All heavy atoms as an XYZ file, in Angstrom:
792
protein
N      82.271     93.499    106.323
C      81.512     93.785    105.129
C      82.420     93.588    103.906
O      83.561     94.029    103.886
C      80.981     95.212    105.177
C      80.204     95.597    103.943
S      79.276     97.139    104.049
C      80.542     98.360    104.183
N      81.894     92.944    102.899
C      82.625     92.681    101.665
C      82.559     93.888    100.738
O      81.487     94.427    100.485
C      82.035     91.446    100.951
O      82.081     90.335    101.835
C      82.789     91.129     99.687
N      83.712     94.299    100.218
C      83.758     95.407     99.276
C      83.371     94.928     97.893
O      83.805     93.856     97.444
C      85.164     96.004     99.225
C      85.536     96.725    100.509
O      84.634     97.227    101.205
O      86.742     96.790    100.812
N      82.556     95.731     97.211
C      82.129     95.424     95.855
C      82.754     96.399     94.875
O      83.100     97.527     95.239
C      80.608     95.513     95.728
C      79.774     94.611     96.612
C      78.292     94.788     96.287
C      80.184     93.159     96.473
N      82.882     95.953     93.627
C      83.368     96.814     92.554
C      82.477     96.654     91.335
O      81.774     95.660     91.177
C      84.827     96.505     92.153
C      84.977     95.046     91.692
C      85.778     96.869     93.271
C      86.330     94.716     91.088
N      82.554     97.665     90.490
C      81.967     97.590     89.161
C      83.160     97.555     88.207
O      83.910     98.517     88.102
C      81.079     98.802     88.914
C      80.237     98.681     87.681
C      79.224     99.801     87.589
O      79.624    100.932     87.265
O      78.041     99.530     87.859
N      83.363     96.422     87.562
C      84.489     96.193     86.669
C      84.030     96.467     85.239
O      82.942     96.051     84.851
C      84.951     94.742     86.814
C      86.136     94.290     85.995
C      86.885     93.223     86.773
C      85.714     93.746     84.652
N      84.864     97.179     84.454
C      84.492     97.510     83.078
C      85.599     97.141     82.102
O      86.778     97.201     82.438
C      84.194     99.009     82.949
C      82.946     99.423     83.689
C      82.605    100.861     83.407
C      81.300    101.230     84.110
N      80.830    102.545     83.736
N      85.163     96.779     80.906
C      86.071     96.546     79.794
C      85.316     96.835     78.503
O      84.086     96.743     78.472
C      86.589     95.105     79.799
O      87.601     94.941     78.823
N      86.042     97.188     77.454
C      85.408     97.481     76.175
C      85.864     96.472     75.121
O      86.973     95.934     75.193
C      85.745     98.900     75.694
O      87.158     99.071     75.691
C      85.088     99.942     76.574
N      84.976     96.257     74.158
C      85.218     95.293     73.084
C      84.851     95.917     71.744
O      83.893     96.676     71.654
C      84.368     94.026     73.291
C      84.845     93.190     74.431
C      84.552     93.528     75.749
C      85.606     92.056     74.206
C      85.003     92.762     76.800
C      86.061     91.279     75.255
C      85.757     91.639     76.550
O      86.211     90.879     77.598
N      85.579     95.524     70.711
C      85.311     96.041     69.373
C      83.995     95.509     68.807
O      83.333     96.182     68.031
C      86.464     95.649     68.446
C      86.354     96.216     67.056
C      87.550     95.852     66.195
O      88.172     94.801     66.427
O      87.846     96.631     65.289
N      83.612     94.291     69.218
C      82.400     93.666     68.712
C      81.553     93.132     69.857
O      82.064     92.844     70.949
C      82.738     92.535     67.750
C      83.474     93.017     66.518
C      83.832     91.891     65.573
O      83.707     90.720     65.896
N      84.287     92.250     64.389
N      80.269     92.988     69.593
C      79.330     92.536     70.614
C      79.549     91.083     71.029
O      79.496     90.761     72.213
C      77.901     92.725     70.104
C      76.844     92.333     71.109
C      75.440     92.478     70.562
O      75.249     92.396     69.330
O      74.526     92.672     71.370
N      79.787     90.191     70.080
C      79.872     88.753     70.381
C      80.927     88.413     71.436
O      80.631     87.667     72.381
C      80.094     87.950     69.104
N      82.165     88.919     71.334
C      83.135     88.595     72.377
C      82.769     89.189     73.741
O      83.065     88.601     74.784
C      84.459     89.147     71.869
C      84.217     89.763     70.559
C      82.769     89.636     70.228
N      82.116     90.344     73.741
C      81.677     90.932     75.014
C      80.620     90.046     75.665
O      80.654     89.806     76.875
C      81.141     92.344     74.783
N      79.679     89.554     74.861
C      78.646     88.659     75.394
C      79.242     87.346     75.880
O      78.846     86.832     76.934
C      77.581     88.392     74.320
C      76.712     89.580     73.941
C      75.844     89.222     72.733
C      75.869     90.043     75.109
N      80.198     86.811     75.137
C      80.851     85.566     75.554
C      81.576     85.751     76.879
O      81.520     84.878     77.760
C      81.815     85.089     74.469
N      82.254     86.888     77.049
C      82.962     87.141     78.307
C      81.975     87.363     79.444
O      82.205     86.909     80.563
C      83.910     88.327     78.175
C      84.698     88.611     79.447
S      85.568     87.172     80.173
C      86.668     86.727     78.840
N      80.871     88.046     79.185
C      79.851     88.244     80.220
C      79.381     86.894     80.743
O      79.309     86.664     81.957
C      78.680     89.043     79.656
N      79.076     85.993     79.842
C      78.619     84.649     80.225
C      79.703     83.903     80.997
O      79.432     83.274     82.016
C      78.212     83.874     78.975
C      77.632     82.524     79.268
C      77.192     81.814     78.003
C      76.615     80.457     78.373
N      76.493     79.590     77.211
N      80.946     83.989     80.522
C      82.053     83.292     81.188
C      82.281     83.813     82.602
O      82.504     83.016     83.532
C      83.329     83.434     80.360
N      82.222     85.122     82.795
C      82.437     85.678     84.137
C      81.376     85.190     85.113
O      81.688     84.849     86.266
C      82.440     87.208     84.083
C      83.651     87.853     83.420
C      83.428     89.354     83.253
C      84.932     87.567     84.192
N      80.133     85.129     84.668
C      79.048     84.656     85.542
C      79.188     83.151     85.799
O      79.069     82.701     86.940
C      77.672     85.016     84.943
C      76.542     84.354     85.713
C      77.488     86.530     84.931
N      79.454     82.388     84.749
C      79.593     80.930     84.908
C      80.758     80.569     85.821
O      80.670     79.612     86.581
C      79.780     80.265     83.545
C      78.515     80.225     82.723
C      78.726     79.657     81.328
O      79.896     79.561     80.857
O      77.705     79.316     80.697
N      81.842     81.332     85.769
C      83.023     81.059     86.598
C      82.921     81.696     87.981
O      83.855     81.632     88.771
C      84.275     81.541     85.882
C      84.550     80.729     84.617
C      85.629     81.299     83.754
N      86.933     81.317     84.424
C      88.046     81.752     83.860
N      88.020     82.206     82.606
N      89.177     81.750     84.522
N      81.774     82.312     88.248
C      81.512     82.970     89.528
C      82.507     84.092     89.819
O      82.832     84.387     90.964
C      81.439     81.971     90.677
C      80.292     80.996     90.526
C      79.973     80.329     91.835
C      78.723     79.482     91.729
N      77.503     80.255     91.642
N      82.991     84.736     88.764
C      83.863     85.896     88.903
C      83.061     87.182     88.927
O      83.602     88.246     89.212
C      84.893     85.920     87.773
C      85.912     84.784     87.813
C      86.775     84.788     86.559
C      86.772     84.874     89.073
N      81.771     87.090     88.611
C      80.845     88.224     88.689
C      79.448     87.683     88.943
O      79.119     86.579     88.517
C      80.872     89.038     87.408
N      78.651     88.468     89.636
C      77.273     88.070     89.910
C      76.355     88.493     88.770
O      75.360     87.832     88.486
C      76.789     88.684     91.216
N      76.697     89.587     88.121
C      75.850     90.170     87.088
C      76.749     90.939     86.128
O      77.678     91.610     86.571
C      74.852     91.117     87.759
S      73.860     92.102     86.642
N      76.470     90.810     84.837
C      77.255     91.539     83.846
C      76.304     92.149     82.827
O      75.435     91.462     82.292
C      78.259     90.616     83.120
C      79.098     91.415     82.132
C      79.153     89.884     84.115
N      76.478     93.429     82.567
C      75.714     94.119     81.529
C      76.622     94.320     80.325
O      77.805     94.629     80.482
C      75.252     95.499     81.994
C      74.385     95.454     83.202
N      74.349     96.466     84.115
C      73.520     94.513     83.648
C      73.500     96.160     85.072
N      72.989     94.976     84.807
N      76.060     94.172     79.136
C      76.764     94.507     77.907
C      75.918     95.560     77.204
O      74.747     95.328     76.921
C      76.979     93.276     77.005
C      77.606     93.688     75.682
C      77.844     92.239     77.714
N      76.509     96.717     76.965
C      75.773     97.802     76.325
C      76.586     98.357     75.169
O      77.802     98.240     75.126
C      75.449     98.904     77.332
O      76.635     99.381     77.934
N      75.869     98.948     74.256
C      76.581     99.544     73.145
C      75.718     99.580     71.905
O      74.576     99.173     71.929
N      76.287    100.081     70.886
C      77.665    100.560     70.904
C      77.802    101.911     71.598
O      76.887    102.714     71.585
C      78.031    100.669     69.430
C      76.733    100.861     68.727
C      75.696    100.177     69.557
N      78.952    102.090     72.221
C      79.368    103.376     72.764
C      80.488    103.863     71.852
O      81.111    103.070     71.155
C      79.856    103.270     74.235
C      78.736    102.801     75.135
C      81.062    102.351     74.351
N      80.735    105.138     71.818
C      81.814    105.674     70.983
C      83.004    106.004     71.875
O      82.869    106.737     72.852
C      81.359    106.936     70.215
C      80.117    106.625     69.383
C      82.498    107.468     69.350
C      80.297    105.528     68.351
N      84.160    105.440     71.539
C      85.386    105.676     72.295
C      86.341    106.546     71.486
O      86.570    106.281     70.299
C      86.075    104.353     72.625
O      85.279    103.590     73.499
N      86.879    107.567     72.122
C      87.904    108.418     71.528
C      89.209    108.132     72.257
O      89.255    108.169     73.491
C      87.520    109.887     71.663
N      90.268    107.828     71.496
C      91.548    107.481     72.102
C      92.655    107.640     71.071
O      92.384    107.787     69.879
C      91.519    106.047     72.654
C      91.158    105.001     71.621
C      92.141    104.313     70.940
C      89.831    104.720     71.338
C      91.809    103.355     69.984
C      89.476    103.759     70.402
C      90.471    103.073     69.714
N      93.896    107.584     71.531
C      95.044    107.620     70.630
C      95.661    106.227     70.627
O      95.917    105.645     71.690
C      96.081    108.671     71.081
C      97.331    108.595     70.215
C      95.471    110.059     71.042
N      95.874    105.676     69.426
C      96.511    104.361     69.299
C      97.541    104.448     68.183
O      97.246    104.966     67.110
C      95.469    103.287     68.997
C      96.041    101.914     69.111
C      96.321    101.050     68.081
C      96.430    101.244     70.302
N      96.855     99.891     68.572
C      96.945     99.984     69.942
C      96.425    101.588     71.656
C      97.418     99.064     70.873
C      96.889    100.675     72.583
C      97.373     99.434     72.186
N      98.745    103.979     68.457
C      99.855    104.060     67.503
C     100.052    105.490     67.004
O     100.315    105.723     65.817
C      99.638    103.103     66.321
C      99.793    101.642     66.720
O     100.515    101.362     67.697
O      99.179    100.793     66.056
N      99.875    106.451     67.900
C     100.130    107.844     67.591
C      99.040    108.568     66.826
O      99.183    109.741     66.521
N      97.953    107.863     66.535
C      96.882    108.486     65.752
C      95.575    108.525     66.544
O      95.202    107.535     67.175
C      96.662    107.711     64.456
N      94.880    109.655     66.511
C      93.579    109.733     67.180
C      92.579    108.770     66.534
O      92.552    108.607     65.315
C      93.132    111.178     66.965
C      94.333    111.913     66.511
C      95.256    110.928     65.888
N      91.790    108.121     67.366
C      90.778    107.166     66.918
C      89.419    107.589     67.472
O      89.328    108.148     68.561
C      91.094    105.754     67.435
C      92.489    105.270     67.144
C      92.736    105.015     65.678
O      91.880    104.479     64.984
N      93.896    105.428     65.199
N      88.388    107.274     66.748
C      87.009    107.464     67.193
C      86.269    106.221     66.709
O      85.984    106.089     65.523
C      86.431    108.730     66.573
C      85.145    109.279     67.169
C      85.304    109.602     68.646
C      84.697    110.515     66.410
N      86.027    105.279     67.642
C      85.536    103.958     67.256
C      84.347    103.523     68.103
O      84.299    103.790     69.309
C      86.645    102.914     67.432
C      87.880    103.146     66.595
C      87.655    102.925     65.118
O      86.723    102.175     64.747
O      88.408    103.516     64.319
N      83.405    102.780     67.504
C      82.333    102.178     68.292
C      82.871    100.969     69.058
O      83.711    100.228     68.540
C      81.306    101.749     67.238
C      82.093    101.568     65.992
C      83.252    102.531     66.073
N      82.433    100.810     70.288
C      82.814     99.663     71.106
C      81.607     99.223     71.924
O      80.633     99.951     72.072
C      83.960    100.013     72.062
C      85.272    100.316     71.372
C      86.399    100.508     72.360
O      86.321    101.447     73.180
O      87.351     99.717     72.312
N      81.712     98.028     72.479
C      80.697     97.469     73.380
C      81.267     97.473     74.786
O      82.414     97.078     75.005
C      80.323     96.050     72.941
C      79.642     96.085     71.615
C      80.234     96.095     70.376
C      78.251     96.195     71.386
N      79.283     96.196     69.402
C      78.052     96.256     69.990
C      77.145     96.239     72.221
C      76.795     96.360     69.417
C      75.897     96.337     71.646
C      75.721     96.394     70.258
N      80.475     97.956     75.742
C      80.917     98.091     77.129
C      80.415     96.912     77.966
O      79.212     96.651     78.018
C      80.383     99.392     77.725
C      80.733     99.607     79.184
S      82.483     99.892     79.464
C      82.664    101.505     78.749
N      81.346     96.230     78.597
C      81.031     95.163     79.544
C      81.147     95.758     80.942
O      82.167     96.375     81.262
C      82.028     94.017     79.359
C      81.906     92.807     80.269
C      82.318     91.562     79.503
C      82.771     92.956     81.501
N      80.121     95.619     81.759
C      80.116     96.134     83.127
C      79.706     95.007     84.060
O      78.583     94.500     83.965
C      79.141     97.315     83.275
O      79.462     98.310     82.304
C      79.217     97.914     84.667
N      80.607     94.606     84.946
C      80.372     93.473     85.841
C      80.294     93.926     87.290
O      81.077     94.767     87.728
C      81.493     92.446     85.698
N      79.341     93.369     88.015
C      79.235     93.599     89.458
C      79.881     92.412     90.154
O      79.480     91.263     89.946
C      77.769     93.669     89.898
C      77.050     94.993     89.700
C      77.175     95.588     88.384
C      76.225     96.759     88.199
N      75.988     97.038     86.820
N      80.888     92.694     90.994
C      81.613     91.609     91.631
C      82.253     92.072     92.941
O      82.134     93.234     93.328
C      82.675     91.014     90.677
O      83.185     89.800     91.237
C      83.795     91.989     90.391
N      82.950     91.158     93.596
C      83.673     91.468     94.831
C      85.043     92.046     94.481
O      85.668     91.629     93.509
C      83.873     90.203     95.670
C      82.605     89.531     96.071
C      82.795     88.329     97.013
N      84.080     87.702     97.003
C      84.295     86.438     96.582
N      83.314     85.696     96.117
N      85.508     85.922     96.633
N      85.511     92.969     95.284
C      86.815     93.591     95.047
C      87.934     92.558     95.049
O      88.883     92.664     94.263
C      87.074     94.671     96.092
N      87.835     91.549     95.891
C      88.897     90.549     95.959
C      88.939     89.639     94.729
O      89.889     88.868     94.575
C      88.805     89.723     97.243
C      87.549     88.877     97.330
O      86.457     89.357     96.974
O      87.651     87.719     97.778
N      87.955     89.732     93.847
C      87.965     88.952     92.608
C      88.500     89.747     91.413
O      88.555     89.220     90.296
C      86.550     88.446     92.291
C      86.007     87.383     93.234
C      84.564     87.034     92.863
C      86.886     86.138     93.218
N      88.909     91.004     91.634
C      89.359     91.833     90.517
C      90.480     91.174     89.726
O      90.414     91.097     88.495
C      89.802     93.226     90.980
C      90.388     94.030     89.851
C      89.568     94.613     88.898
C      91.764     94.171     89.705
C      90.097     95.336     87.838
C      92.307     94.892     88.650
C      91.467     95.471     87.713
N      91.525     90.727     90.380
C      92.682     90.163     89.665
C      92.285     88.938     88.856
O      92.704     88.790     87.698
C      93.822     89.835     90.636
C      94.453     91.058     91.287
C      95.085     92.025     90.287
O      95.555     91.595     89.218
O      95.103     93.237     90.577
N      91.482     88.050     89.417
C      91.052     86.843     88.696
C      90.156     87.199     87.518
O      90.297     86.634     86.419
C      90.336     85.887     89.643
N      89.237     88.132     87.718
C      88.354     88.547     86.628
C      89.150     89.264     85.540
O      88.941     89.019     84.340
C      87.239     89.444     87.164
N      90.075     90.127     85.929
C      90.902     90.830     84.954
C      91.765     89.853     84.161
O      91.942     90.017     82.946
C      91.774     91.876     85.652
N      92.289     88.825     84.828
C      93.082     87.812     84.127
C      92.224     87.053     83.116
O      92.667     86.791     81.995
C      93.713     86.856     85.133
N      91.009     86.708     83.508
C      90.104     85.994     82.593
C      89.799     86.848     81.373
O      89.789     86.353     80.239
C      88.819     85.613     83.323
N      89.559     88.126     81.585
C      89.281     89.037     80.473
C      90.517     89.159     79.579
O      90.431     89.039     78.357
C      88.828     90.420     80.989
C      87.441     90.300     81.637
C      88.828     91.447     79.867
C      87.006     91.534     82.404
N      91.675     89.382     80.178
C      92.917     89.558     79.419
C      93.248     88.343     78.555
O      93.682     88.490     77.407
C      94.090     89.839     80.355
O      93.942     91.092     80.965
N      93.059     87.156     79.109
C      93.393     85.917     78.398
C      92.604     85.774     77.104
O      93.119     85.265     76.108
C      93.128     84.707     79.286
C      94.098     84.536     80.412
C      93.648     83.481     81.419
O      92.714     82.705     81.115
O      94.235     83.437     82.514
N      91.346     86.182     77.113
C      90.470     85.962     75.960
C      90.225     87.218     75.129
O      89.557     87.148     74.105
C      89.130     85.400     76.453
N      90.764     88.349     75.558
C      90.436     89.613     74.909
C      91.147     89.756     73.565
O      92.323     89.436     73.442
C      90.811     90.788     75.816
C      89.983     91.995     75.576
N      90.126     92.778     74.452
C      88.988     92.557     76.294
C      89.262     93.764     74.494
N      88.546     93.656     75.602
N      90.440     90.258     72.549
C      91.073     90.419     71.231
C      92.022     91.609     71.130
O      92.840     91.660     70.217
C      89.879     90.601     70.284
C      88.783     91.141     71.149
C      89.009     90.547     72.514
N      91.960     92.567     72.049
C      92.837     93.742     71.983
C      94.229     93.413     72.513
O      94.381     92.616     73.443
C      92.277     94.889     72.818
C      91.043     95.572     72.291
C      90.379     96.499     73.069
C      90.522     95.308     71.032
C      89.238     97.158     72.620
C      89.390     95.956     70.563
C      88.756     96.877     71.363
O      87.633     97.526     70.906
N      95.244     94.081     71.975
C      96.605     93.955     72.496
C      96.689     94.481     73.927
O      97.415     93.945     74.751
C      97.597     94.739     71.635
C      97.773     94.148     70.246
O      97.513     92.934     70.067
O      98.160     94.900     69.337
N      95.961     95.570     74.187
C      95.961     96.205     75.503
C      94.516     96.496     75.896
O      94.006     97.591     75.656
C      96.774     97.502     75.469
C      96.840     98.304     76.763
C      97.498     97.502     77.867
C      97.574     99.610     76.524
N      93.826     95.495     76.465
C      92.427     95.745     76.834
C      92.319     96.722     78.003
O      93.142     96.707     78.915
C      91.901     94.366     77.230
C      93.104     93.573     77.580
C      94.246     94.141     76.780
N      91.317     97.558     77.936
C      91.003     98.452     79.042
C      90.211     97.648     80.067
O      89.118     97.152     79.770
C      90.170     99.631     78.531
S      89.568    100.685     79.859
N      90.766     97.490     81.252
C      90.083     96.779     82.340
C      90.211     97.663     83.569
O      91.316     97.888     84.068
C      90.697     95.400     82.612
C      90.711     94.555     81.335
C      89.935     94.692     83.739
C      91.521     93.288     81.433
N      89.096     98.200     84.026
C      89.105     99.106     85.173
C      88.088     98.641     86.202
O      87.201     97.849     85.900
C      88.767    100.545     84.744
O      87.446    100.566     84.191
C      89.756    101.068     83.718
N      88.211     99.176     87.398
C      87.244     98.875     88.447
C      87.023    100.121     89.293
O      87.950    100.895     89.536
C      87.722     97.735     89.327
N      85.786    100.271     89.716
C      85.386    101.380     90.563
C      84.681    100.809     91.792
O      83.843     99.908     91.645
C      84.401    102.299     89.803
O      85.018    102.709     88.581
C      84.028    103.507     90.617
N      85.009    101.302     92.993
C      84.276    100.837     94.177
C      82.776    101.078     93.994
O      82.365    102.081     93.398
C      84.837    101.688     95.314
C      86.167    102.159     94.825
C      86.023    102.299     93.335
N      81.989    100.169     94.501
C      80.541    100.248     94.333
C      79.865    100.193     95.700
O      80.165     99.321     96.507
C      80.073     99.066     93.465
C      78.618     99.093     93.112
S      78.191     97.788     91.934
C      78.142     96.364     92.996
N      78.962    101.122     95.949
C      78.136    101.109     97.144
C      76.795    100.505     96.756
O      76.238    100.859     95.719
C      77.936    102.528     97.688
O      79.226    103.089     97.964
C      77.098    102.524     98.953
N      76.306     99.583     97.567
C      75.049     98.897     97.253
C      74.259     98.653     98.524
O      74.804     98.716     99.636
C      75.338     97.571     96.563
N      73.000     98.349     98.349
C      72.188     97.967     99.511
C      72.740     96.676    100.093
O      73.415     95.897     99.403
C      70.721     97.746     99.108
O      70.658     96.633     98.206
C      70.109     98.995     98.483
N      72.446     96.434    101.346
C      72.913     95.213    102.003
C      72.387     93.979    101.283
O      73.119     92.994    101.098
C      72.494     95.203    103.468
N      71.149     94.015    100.847
C      70.558     92.859    100.165
C      71.272     92.584     98.840
O      71.564     91.426     98.517
C      69.066     93.087     99.932
N      71.563     93.629     98.067
C      72.260     93.433     96.797
C      73.681     92.956     97.039
O      74.167     92.049     96.367
C      72.261     94.710     95.956
C      72.830     94.501     94.578
C      72.062     93.937     93.581
C      74.146     94.856     94.291
C      72.581     93.730     92.303
C      74.671     94.658     93.021
C      73.894     94.090     92.025
N      74.366     93.558     98.003
C      75.731     93.129     98.347
C      75.741     91.654     98.726
O      76.579     90.879     98.248
C      76.297     93.984     99.477
C      77.755     93.649     99.795
C      78.299     94.436    100.978
N      77.536     94.165    102.181
C      76.751     95.044    102.808
N      76.618     96.270    102.349
N      76.106     94.705    103.893
N      74.794     91.240     99.565
C      74.720     89.836     99.973
C      74.500     88.920     98.774
O      75.070     87.832     98.703
C      73.607     89.638    100.998
C      73.912     90.303    102.335
O      75.078     90.702    102.555
O      72.969     90.432    103.148
N      73.672     89.364     97.818
C      73.420     88.567     96.620
C      74.690     88.425     95.783
O      75.014     87.330     95.319
C      72.295     89.202     95.799
C      72.035     88.491     94.519
C      71.337     87.326     94.339
C      72.485     88.894     93.214
N      71.331     86.971     93.003
C      72.027     87.921     92.291
C      73.219     89.969     92.740
C      72.286     88.008     90.937
C      73.469     90.052     91.380
C      73.008     89.079     90.490
N      75.437     89.527     95.594
C      76.686     89.474     94.834
C      77.656     88.510     95.498
O      78.260     87.655     94.842
C      77.316     90.867     94.668
C      78.722     90.772     94.090
C      76.443     91.758     93.798
N      77.791     88.614     96.801
C      78.702     87.722     97.544
C      78.264     86.272     97.382
O      79.084     85.396     97.092
C      78.769     88.137     99.037
C      79.505     87.094     99.865
C      79.436     89.504     99.165
N      77.003     86.024     97.524
C      76.472     84.654     97.402
C      76.700     84.097     95.986
O      77.161     82.961     95.816
C      74.999     84.643     97.755
C      74.358     83.281     97.880
C      72.951     83.327     98.478
N      72.032     84.203     97.768
C      71.591     85.388     98.202
N      71.996     85.865     99.372
N      70.739     86.104     97.490
N      76.432     84.890     94.965
C      76.556     84.438     93.579
C      78.003     84.258     93.131
O      78.267     83.555     92.157
C      75.835     85.394     92.627
C      74.330     85.372     92.786
C      73.743     83.976     92.580
O      74.101     83.306     91.589
O      72.916     83.572     93.421
N      78.924     84.894     93.830
C      80.343     84.758     93.489
C      81.081     83.791     94.424
O      82.297     83.732     94.415
C      81.037     86.137     93.486
O      80.864     86.747     94.755
C      80.497     87.025     92.378
N      80.324     83.054     95.201
C      80.907     82.025     96.048
C      81.621     82.520     97.279
O      82.413     81.798     97.886
N      81.341     83.762     97.665
C      82.032     84.335     98.817
C      81.345     84.073    100.129
O      80.337     83.457    100.248
């Protein structure tokens, strides 16, 4: 059985998040990508607390594609240190099979 993940990253603006969503699907690094927002992120940057709106990219993909997808995001991301995380995902057999098929697995 192929392990699936839900990969997430945040963007300061909607347009780059949408462009990355399209790129991940076109490159078969994800089967499906949602872009939602704005969400409000609280964090410390350069020693100062921040409270900023961001756009959340959420991709459904295979666990073995994490490094390639993360590299693609990092290469094009406007942030100095993009947040790129992944969480194991449990899915129905039919959905899992679709993700595997759409990502060339």
